[in-house]
N, C-alpha and C positions, 0 to 999 in steps of 0.2 A: 504494500500500500504506500501511497505517497504521503508526504507530510500533511498535505491539505486534507486528505480523507481521514487520516488518523486523528487530526485535530477536530474535525467535525464529529466523528463518532465519540470522542472523549467528551466533547461539550454536550452532546445529546444524551449521554449517559448509557451508551450501549455496553460499555465495559463496567458499569457500576461506578458510583461516585465515591465509594470508600468511606461513606459516612453512615454505615449501618443499613443501607438498602432502603431508605425511605422511612425508617422508623422515627418516631418522635424523639427528640433529644431530651436529656435530663433523667432518663431511666425510669420514668413513671409510665404507668399504663394510660392509654387514651381515655379510659372510662373513669379515671380518678382512683382514689384509694391507693396512694403511692406507698404501700407497705413493702418494705425491703424483704427479699427472700434470702434466708440464710441456709446455705447447704452445709451440712455437717461433713467433715472430712471422713472419707471412707477408710477403714482400717482393714488390713489383710487378715482374713480369717485364719489362715495357716500360721501366720506369725503370732497372733494373739493366743491361739489354742496350742501352740508349740507342736504342730504336726510337721514332722520332718519328711517322712516318705509319703508320696502320693502314689498309690498303687492303682493299676488299671483294673484290678479285681474289685475295688471298692465302688460298686456301681451307684449306691445311694449318694455317696459324696460327689461323684462325677455328674450325676443327673442335675444337681443344683446349679451347675455351671454350663448346662446345655439348654438352649431355648426349646420351645415347643416344636419348632420346625426342624430341630436337629442341629442347629448352628451352635458353635462355641460362643458363649457370651463374652464380649470384650472386657478388658481390664478396667476401662473407665466406668463401666456399669457395675461391675462386681466389687471393685476396690481391692482386688488381689494384687500383691506386689509383682514386679517383673519376673523375678526368679521363680516364684511359685506359679505364675501364669504359664511360663514355658513348660514347667514340669506337668502342670495340669493339662495343657494342650497335648503333650506327648502321651499322657495316660489315657486321655479321651480317644485319641487316634488309635492307640493299641487296643482299647476296649471295643472300638468299632470294628477293627479288623478281625477280632475273634468272636464277633457277634454278641457281645455283652450289651452294647449300646447300638441303637439304630443310626444309620447314616442320615436318613431323612424321615420325617413324620409321614404317616399314612394319610391319604386324602379320603 
């Protein structure tokens, strides 16, 4: 693209303005009631309960970290630390391969 067309598209907002995508500034909701939402820091379940070994045979434990559709739930949703998430992923994949856990949910 030439300089003239890129300048026009940036002015029109085709690539986004970088200001939150048209949301009102100030952090309050449009309907009022500007109550602040406080999200509690998630703590790793395995670190707090001092679980060292994550076994592929422990299906009850692994099912807590697998969604309904059979997907592995990401770290940012479960709060599991990085090292335990890697071990958890490996255990879930091993359990799937020997048919202890399903690869996908039934429809």
